[in-house]
N, C-alpha and C positions, 0 to 999 in steps of 0.2 A: 129759606136762610133769613136770619135778623139782618137788620141794616148794617150793624157793625161788620158781619162776615162779608158783606159786600165791600166795606171799607178794607177789610184785610185783603181781598182779592185784587182790589184797585190799586193797593200799593205795592204789589209784587209781580214780577215778570217770571212766570212759571216756566218759561222756555230756557231760563238761565239758572234759577234757584231750585233745589231739590226739595225745598219746603212742600208740605202737602196743600193743595188747593181746596178751599171750601167749596163743597158740591152739595146741591139740594138733594136730600135724602128722600127716597119713595118709601111709602109705608110706614112702619113704626119706627119711631126715633130710637137711636141708640141708648139713649137714657133709660129707657125701660129694660134694657138687656144686661145692665151691670149697676153696681153702686156708683155713686157720684165720686168721680175720680179727682185727683188733685195732681199736679206736677211741678217741680221748681226745675227751671233750666238755667244753667250757668251759661253766660252769654258773653263772649269776649267780643264786644264790638267797639265802638269808638272809645267806649270805657268799660271795663269788666263789671258786670252786675248780674242780678239774679232775677228771673221772670216767675213770679208766682201766679199760677193758673188754679182755679177752681171751675169744675163743670156745673154749669146751671143753663137751664132753657135750651139744651141742645148746643151749646157752645162752651168754651173755655173764657170765663171772666178772667182778664190779665191785669196784672201790676207789675211794674218794673221796679225792682228794690235794689237801689245802688249798692248798699252795703250788705245785702243779704240777710236772712233771718237770724235772730239771736234767741237763745234760751234763756235769756235773762229777762224776768219781767219788768226790771227797771229800765229796760233799754227799749226805746221806741224806734223802730225802722221806718223811715219814709218809704211810701209805696205809692208810685205814681201810675193811675189807672190809663191803660191803653186799650187799644181796639180788641175786640173779640178775637179769638183764634179757634179754628176748627177742632173737633174732638181728636183727630188724627195726629195733631199737632203734639200730643202729650207724650208721644214716643219719638219725636223727630230729634235726630242728632246728626250733624254735619256741619259743612261749611257754606255760609251764605257769600257769594261772591263780591268782590269789592266793587263799588259803584252801585250797589243795590241796598234797599233798605234793610237795616239791620246787619250790615255786611261783618262777617266774623264767625268764628267758631263756636258751636252750640253742643252741649251734652246735657242729658237728663240727670241732674243732680240728686233729686229726690222724687219719688212718685208713690201713689198709694190711694187711699180712700179718705174723703172728707165727710164728716157727719154733722150737719147743722143743728144748732140747739133749739132753733125755732124754725118757722116757716121761712125758708132761705130767700124766696123771691121778695117777700115783705121786707126782711132784714136788710137785703141788698138794697131796696129802694130807699129805706131809711137811712142807709149809710153806717149801719152798725151790724156787722157779722160777727156771730160767735159760733165757733165750731170745733170740732175735734179732728185731729189728724191722726192717722193710722199709716205711717209711711215707712220706709226703710231707715230713715235718719230721724225724721221729726215725728213727735207723738204728742198726745195731751191736748188740752184746750188752748185755742189761740182766738186773737180778736183783730179784725179788720175795722178800722174806724175811719170814716170820711171827716176830713179837717175843713175849716174854712179859710185856708191859706190860699193866697192869690196865685194864679199861675194859668197857663193856656190849657192845662190838663187837671183833672181832679187830683188832689192829693191826699192820700190816706195814710194812717199808721199801721203798721203791722206789729202786734204786740203778744208776747207769750203770756198766757194766764199762770197764775201761781198754782202750781200742783207738782205732783211727783217727778213729771218729767223736766221741770224747770232746773236751771244750773246757772250760777253767777258767770258773768262774761269773764272775769279775771280768772276762774278756775277752768273754765272749758269753752273754747271757741270751735263750735262744730263746723264752721266753714274751713278752718285750717286743719282741724283734725280728720275730716272725712271729705277731702277735696273732689274725688273722682266720680264718674258716671255710676249709677246704679243699674244701668242696663248693659255696659260693655266695658271694655278695657280702656276706653278714652279717658284722657285727661285734658286740662287746659293749662298752659303756662302763662300766667299773668306776666305781660310785659309792658314796658313803656313805649309808647309809639315813637318810632324814630323819625327824623327829618325826612322829608321827601327825597332829598338826593342820597340818603343812605338807604331808603326802602328799594331803590332801583338796583339792578345788577351793576356791579363795580366797572367802572371805564377808566382807562388809563392810556396816557400817551404810548404810541406804539413802540414795542421793545423789540430788540432783535431776537428771534425764536432761537431758544436753546435747542441744539442738536441731539438727537438720541437716534440709536441704531435700530428704530423701528422696522425699517424695510428688511432687515436681515434677520428677523425673528421666525421661527419655524410656525408655518401656518399663518402668518400675517398676509393680510390682502388689503388693497387700496379700497376705500369706501367713504361714502358721504358721512359727516358727523351726524349721528342720530339725534333727532329731536328729544327722544325720550329713552331711558334705558332703566329696567328694573334690576334691583342687585341680585347676586346670587345668595340664597340662604342656606344655613347649615342644618343638618339633621342631628338631632340628640341621641347619643349612643351611650351604652352602659359602660363600655371600656374601650381602650384604643384597639383598632383593628390592626391585622397584619398587613405587610406590604410597605410602599416607600411613600412615607408622609412626611410633611414639615408642621410644626406647631408654632403657634403664636399665642399671646395673651388674649383671653375674651375680655374685651373692655366692657365696663359698666357705663354706657353712655347711649348716645342717639345715633343710628346709622345715617350717614349723609352721603350722597352721591353728588360729585362736583362736575358740572359742564363747562367747558372753557371753550369759547369762540372767539379767538383773537383778543380783543380787550374787553370782552364781555364774559362776566363769570357768574354762574348761578348756582345755588347749593340746593338741594331736593332731599326731603325726607324719604324713608323707605316706601311710603305711600304716595310719593310724588308732589308733596306739598312744598311750594317754594319757600325756603327759610333764608334765603339772601340776606332780607332785612334784619334777621336775628343774629347773624354771624358776619357783619361787615368787615371786620378786621381779618377774619379768615379769607373771606373773598379777596380782599385787597393783596393778601399774601400769596394767593393763587395766581393773582394776575401779575404780580412780580415774577412769576417763574418764566415769563415770557413764552409761553408755549402757543404755537398757532391754532391748535385744537385739542381737545382731550376730554375723556371722562375718567374721573378718578373715583376710587371707592374707598371709604373709611367711616371712621366713627369720631364722634366728637366727645371729648371728655374732661373732667377737671380732676386733678389729682390731689390727694391730702399730703400731709407732711412726710409721710412714708414713700410717697411716689406711687400710691395705689388709687386707680380711678375710684372717685366718690360720686355715686349718682345723685344723691341729695345735694352736694355742693354744686353739681351741674345744673340742677333745676333753680337753686338760689342764685347761680350766676345769670341764667336767663331772666329770672324774676327782677334781678336788680339792673338789667341792662349792662352787666360787667362781661361782655364777650371777650375782653381782652386776657380774661383768666381761662378761656376754654381752649384746649389744644385738639388739634385736628390730626389724628393718627391715620395714615394712610397705609392701606395694605394691598390695593390692587388697581390695576389700570387697564380696562378693556378697549380703550382706544386711544391712539395718540397721532396727532399730526397727519391726518388725512388716511390713517391706517387703523383697520379694524384688527384689534388683538384678541378677540374672543376666541378664537381657535388655538391661539399660541399656548403651549404649556405654562402652567401657573408659575413655575420657578422662573421661567424666562421673562414672563410679564413682570413679574416682581423685581427681576434684576434691572429690568429698563425703567421700573418706577425708581428704584434707588439712584440710578444714573441722572434722571430728571430732577430728583430732590437735590442733586449735587454732592450726595455722600456726606453731608453734615446736617445737623440739626437747625432748624430756624425757631424763632421764639414760638409761633403758632403753628407750624407744620411739622409733623415727625413722621419717620418712617417706622411702621410696625415691624420689628425685627422677628425672624425667625429663631428658634434656639436648638443648638445641636446637642440635645439631650435626649433621653427616652421620655416617652409620653408619661410613664409612672413617675418618673423623678420630677418632671416639670409640674405635673398636677399636684404633687405632694407639696412642691415649694409654692405654687400658686395659691393653694388652700391655706398654708402657713401663714401666708401674706394677706389673707382675707379678701383674695380676688374671686371673681366669679368662676373662673376655670379656665379652659383652653379650647382654642380653634385649630383643628387639624385639616391640612388640605393635601388631597392626594396628589403626588408628583405626576407630572405628565397631563393634568386634566385641564379641559379648556373652561371658559368661563360662560355660565348659563344663567339666565334670568328667572330663576325659580328654585324652589328647594331642592337640594341636590346632595346624593350620598357622596360626592366627591369632596364636600366640605362637611366636617362634623364638629359637633362641640361636646365636650366633656365638662361637666359641671362639678363644683365643689359642693359637699354637703356638709354644713356646719353642725357639729353634734358635741355636747360636753355635759358635765354634771352641774346641777345648779343645787343650791341649798333651799328647802321647802320651808317657807317662813309663814305661810297661811293658807287658808282655802276660804272659797266663797260658797253662799248657799246655791242650791240648784234652781234652775228656772224652767218653766215649761213642764215638758214631759222628763226632763232630766232627774234622775235620782242621785242620792247621797251627797254629791257636791257638784258645784260649777266648774271651777278652775282652781288650779294650784297656783299660789303666788311664789315667786322665786327670788331668790338672793344670791349675790356674789360678794366675795370679800375684795375690798379695795386693795390693789397690790402695794400701794404706798403706806396707807394709813392702817391698813388691817380691818377697817371698819365694814360691818356687813350691810350692803347697800341694795335696795329692792331693784329687781331686774326684770320686771314684767310677769305676765300671766302664761299658764299653758291650760287650754281647754279642751284639746282634741287628743285622740289617740287612745281614749278610753273606752272599755264596753261594760256592760252591766256587772259583770263578775268582778273587773278590776276596780271599778268605782266603789262597791262594798267592801272589798278586801282592804283597799287603801283607806277608806274612811275609818275602818276599824283600827288603823295604825295611827291615824291623825288624831282622833278624840282625845286619847290620853296625853297627848303633847300640848293641849290648849293652855294658852296663858291670856293675861289681860292686855299685855303691852306688847307693841310689835318689836321684834329683835332688830329690824332694819333701822338705820338711822334717819332714812328719809321715806317713811311710810307714805303711800299714796293718800290723797285727800279728796274730800268732795264725793262725788258720785262714785268714783273709783274705790273709795274705802267702804261703802255701803255694804251690809252683810258679810264682812270678812271676819273670820276666825283666826286670830294669830297664834302661832305655834312656837314651841321651843326648837331651835335650829338644828335638829338633830337628823332629820331624814334628808336623803339626797335623791334628786330625781335626774334621770338622764333623759336630755331633750334634744331633739333635731330642731334647727330653726334657719330661716333663710338669711337674717342678717341681725346685726346688733345696732340700735340706733345710736345716734350720738349722746342721749341722755342714759344709755346704758340698759334699754330694754329690748328683749327679743322680740322679732316680728315673725309671724306665721310659725308658730311653735307647735310642734307635735310631741307627745309625751311617749317614751319608749319603756320606761320602767323605773322603778325605785332600787336603789342599791345602798348597802350599808358596809362595803368593804373599804370605805375611806373615811377618815375623820372630816367632818363638817368645815372645820377651821381651815383645811387645807385648799378649799374651793374658791378659786379665783378664776377671772376670765383668761381663757387660753390665748396667748399672743404668739405672734411670729417670732421665732428666735432666728439670729442671723445664721444664714447657711452659706457654705462656700460653693456656690453653683452660680452660673451666669443668669439663672432665673431671678436671683435675688434682687437684681437692680430693677429700676422702673422700666416699664415696657420699651422706653425708648433706647435704652442701652445696647451698645453693639453685640452681637454674638453671631457666630459663623451660622450661615444659612446652608443647609444641604445643598448639595449641587447634583445628587443623584438622579438620573433620568432613566433608569433601567425600568422596565415594564413591570408594573406593581402586581403583586400576587393577588388572588381573589381575596377580599377583606371581609371579616365577619361585620356585615352591615345590614340595615333593614333592606327588605325586598322591595324593588321598584321596577315596574315594567317600563321599556323604552319604546314607546309607540312610533310607528311609521306614520305619515301623513293621514293615512285613511284606514290603518290596520293597527290592532292592538295585539302585541304577542304575548301568548300565554304559554305555560309549560305543555300545554297539550296542542299547541299550534296558534293559529291567529284567527281572530275574529274581525271581519270587515265591518268598519264603522262608516255608514254614508251620512253624507251632510255633516261632516266632523266639527265644521266651524258654526254650526247652527247654535245661537244663544239659548242656554236653558233658563238662565236666571239673569236679567238685565242688571240688576243691583250689583251682583258680584262680577258679571260678566262671564260667568262660567259657560264653556261651551259642552257640547254633547261628547266630544273626544275627552275633554278635561273630566267629566262626569264618569266616563268609562275608565280612565286612568285612575281615579279614586277607588272605583269598586275593584279594580284589578289589584290595587295596592293594599286594600283591606281583606283580600280574599281569605287569607289565613285566619282571620277573626270572624268574619261574617259566615263563612260556609259552615261552621260548626253550629252556628245558631239557625241556620235554614235546613240542615240535614234531615231529610225524611219528614219534613213538616209541610204540609199543604199550604201553599203561598199565594197569596193575592197581590196584584201589581197595580200600582197607580202610574198611569202613563200620562205623559204630557207632549203630545206631537208638537204643539206649537209654543213649548215653553211653558213655565209654571203660571204665567200670567194668562194662558190661554185656557180652552176647555180641558179638564181632566176626566180621565177614564179609569174607573176602578174595575178590574178585570180579574175573575176568579179561575177561569180556567184558560187554556192554551188554544182555544178555537180561533182559527185564521192567524196565529202568531207562529212565523216561522223562527223558532228560536232553537238553535243547535244544542243539544246534549240535554234538552229538559225532558223530565219524565211526566207522563200523564196517567191518571186513574180514572176509570170511567164511574160513572154514578152507581153502578152495581155494587162497588166496593165501599163508596163512601156516602151515598145517598145524592151525591152532586157531583159533577166532573171537576176534578182539581189538577194541579199541577206540583210538581217538586222541582227545586233547584238545588242539586247536589255537588254540582262542580263549576269550575270558573267559566267554562265555556258557555253554560246556560246563563251564568250571571251576567256575563258580558253581553251575551246575545239579547238579554232581557233589556239591557241599556240600549242596544242598537234598535230595539223596538220602541224606544222613548220611555223606557221605565225609569222612574226617579225612586218611587218608594217600594218597599217589599214588606208586606204584612204576613204574619205567620199564625197558624192555628196554635191552639194549647194540647194537641196531641200529635204524636208521630205514627208512622206507618206500622210501628211495633204492634199497636192496638188503637186504631183510630176511634174506637168507640168509648175509650177511657182516657180522659186527659191526665197529663202528667204534671200540670200546673194550673194554677189560677192567676189573674192579673187584676190588680186594683188600681186603676187609672185615676190620680188626683187631678180633676180638672178644674180650674179656679175661676171665678169671676176675673175677667180680664183687668179690671181696675185694681185688684188686690196686690199689695206688693209682695216681692218674693219671700219676706220674713213671714208673711202668713203660710206660704208653702213649707217653709221650713219647719214651723211649728205643727202645721197638718202632717207632715211626713213622720215627725217624732211621735205625735199623739197616735197616728195609726200604726206604726213599729210597735208601740207599747201594748195596744191591743193584741196584735199578733203574738208578740212575746208571752204575754199573759196566757194566751190560747195554747202555747208551746209550738208555735209555727215560725220556722226561720224564713224570712224574706230576703230578697235581693233586689236592690234598687237599680235604675236606669233613668236618665232624662228622657222625656218624651220627644225632644227635638223641637218642642213648641214651648207652652208656657208651664207644663205640668212635670210629674215624677210618676213614674211606673213602679208598682211593688209586684215583683215576681215571686209567687209562692210555691216551690216544687212539691209535687205529690207523687206518691207510688201509684201505680195504675191499678186502682181499687174500685173507684166509684165511676159512675156514668156521668154525661153531661148534665142532665137535669139535678141530680145530687150536688155536684160541684157548684153549678150556677146558683141553686137555692141557698147553699151555705155562704158564698161570697155575698149574695144579696142580705142575708141575716146579718152578717158582719156590718155591712154598710148601714143597715136600718138601725142596728145597735147603737153605732157610732152617732148617727143623726139624731137618735133619740136622746142619748146622752148629752151631746153638744149642738143643739138645733141651730146656735146662732153661728156656728162655723161650718157646719157640714149639711149637705142636702143629699138624700137618697133618691131623689127623682130628677130625671134628666130634663134638659132644656133650660135656655137662658134664664127664663122668668123665675125658675126655681132654685137659681143659684146666685142672686143678687146679693153680693156681699158675703158670699160662701164659697166652699169648694164642693162640686158633686164628685163623689167617689163612684167612678163608673164600673160597675161590676158586670155590665151587658157584654163584656167582651168574652165572657166565659161560657157562652152558649155553643152548641154545635154549628160549625161553621163561620163563627164570629172570628176576628182576628185583631192582632196588635203589631204596631210598627215593630219591626225586626231590630234588635240591638246592632249598631252600626250602620243602619240604612240611614240614607239622606231623606229629608222632607221637602215637600212641594212648598217651601216659604223662602221669603227673601234671604239671600245668603246661603241657601241649602244647608241648614243646620242638620246635625246628625244625632240620633238616639244613641247615648253612651252609658255603658255601666258604671256605677258609682260605689264607693266605700260609703258607709253610713255617715261617717264624720264629714264627707265633704259636701253634703247638702247645704250646710251653713256657710260653706266657704265660697260656692258659686254665685253667679248672679242672675242665673235663670235656667230654664230647662232648654234654651237654645245656646248654651256656653260655647259648645263645640260646633264646627261646621268642617265641610269637606276639606277646607283649606288649612285648618290649624289642628285637626283630631291626631295627626300623624305624630306630632311631639308627644302627645299623651300616650299613645300606643307604643311608641318606640321606649317610652320611659317605664310605664307599668303594666303594658300589654292587656291581659283580661284577668288580671289579679283580683279585681273586685268580685268577679264571678268564679273563682277558681274552685269553690266548694259546692257550687250549684249542682252539679250532675252527681256528686257523692251523698247528696242530702236525702236522707230517707225519713219521710213522715206522712202520715195519713189523718184523714178527718175522722175523729172519735165522737162517740155518742156524748161524751162529757163537753167537748168543744161546741157541739150543737146546742146543748143545754145552757151553755154559758152565754150564747149570743141569742137566747130566747126562741129557739126552734123546738117545736113540741116533740119531735123525734129525730 
């Protein structure tokens, strides 16, 4: 380690902070195994700033940039040189505890590869670094220049070079336009630091406790106030289930749990972070309820003029320190005055909560009312009012600190027509055009105004057919009164406003642009002049009012009928119930992954819950297991046969049939039995027992240099798909659960293992020859520095690939998940989903991305071989 890494270690207490320690590496340096990486971390410490880090000499040279990078070459950003950081710090995200060096939250704002324009060590020593960035957000040429400004630390300037990636600061502020992490769903809310007395839990003179009939509630029991309590989470469903349910508005805010212990109030986020200092007035209002003790569950929101929760306004309120405009809607009470209410039916808990709140609205505390209407009618009204949707709660259900099918969510999907006012040029492997520019007529003035872009939802066929309709409509001048300017206007072809596009989208921003838009089709059955933004019309139902307005809450407590809901097993302490019986799980509390805290039982529950999706992928395919008896941080065992594994329900084939002993997992009992034997990963062959000598697919595994940004993977996937499309081969995508993407190409059972492997090798060699700066056909870290190795080696006899929906032995237990083509550019990495969050996706879209995989019939032809350079 260099001296500055010693400094780094000395400044930190690694028993308290989750930051990675700098350790002396044995053998070859990591620097020889990947391109030089850079990262920019957004750090909310005593002051919000950005840490700019460049890999050099086995460490990350680091600068603190108070105002963050600017794309404007005229803007010089001060960069204060600080101690070196270890290479592992490039992916660190988390919270550094109070009282420690750098205390505050950290996210990775950008990352990727940096390419020095001259010898980097000499340039660094001279204090004048010129380099290219290839990141998710930043690109082009940059300069770091040491100044002679006085100070305890070296002061440098970070300056953008004038090139095609440069943009005027007045036109585009990359920091505000793209504020979030490139690795995760994390974001930071910049906030002013509050006075010390505000940062502490609110204390108030003792008040007479309010009485509530907590002791008379069904299932209530005396208990100590829990120190921590996780919230109950809702399961996403497509439609309202049968049975006895009550429905509330789904708020667009932050979930907050309130803990009250006499005169001390604390407010916690869903993940257990203490936000009392961010919501001091709400804490004060809770203290004034005069409760002895309680846990309350709710959501903090800011509503707009129509009384609809506005997430953007909520963020603005936090950033401006205006907590007085934030309302706390309370909807459950799992504990009150020395009594645990978690086993009390939800309708009784909520009635008690209403009593506690006094039956009247307070300025900052509101009761989330249930509505006595059908779910369909309520959802329709909620969607018309531009709300997120509904939350349904099964009457008679208890409160559980996990995702539950007793709580469901029904989401609104916004969809309407837009006028097509232009299109952009294609980029990368995209053909025809890049995106359609949209417009809407202003309801008051009638002016046609720009409404954003839609660039997903197209396939090769629709791209070509739509372009043919667009070209005759080209004009020189934009039809919208507020056309985009600067970078957003480059490469735009303006059109006569004749065509309409039907588009689904998540929301409309305040400036009138769509977010997360997906194209659904062109239509010509309406005149373009009639197209305006669809707004809510007054409806005569109780749901029209803001969420706080009173409405009758259903009092029915009859036993619910079985609802149409996602399947979920309810495990006993050491047994997991399956349709075929029970599988005993020994050491159920053994921690498999220390980062997420996932136990062996929770992993078994995950596999039981996804059995309906993973078993079809495992069916009749020889499988290999990755076992982790001591957790994923311990020694891992890759096992191809069932020898010495007592797995119930497993099928074994001897080597006389396959050339090697193999096992099959064709039922839930064998699946959970494998987890009982410490299995985490399941890898499958490219053939089934129908004919083990002839594969029914091949797999191309895009394995990137770890330093490359995800943007490189998006481009590589598009290029590989283009090659396969040109060959006439249909491919299906899935995340690897790590850093890569897998392309699965189904085949009719016609060719042997060697033929299929040779053909896949030829495809990879062809691509590496065409684009040697992007792709490598040779395995090994040294051969993929700055590039992506397309792994074809998984296509030989006995080779395996991680199974779709299987977990990986990586931090957080990510999952390999099938994808639609257009999703690759929308996710943040191959580990986007894990065993905790994949259920929402499965409940929403199931196995739709691979719905046609088994129906696909295609073979390797002589013409295909010829086109990739094979002799025969």
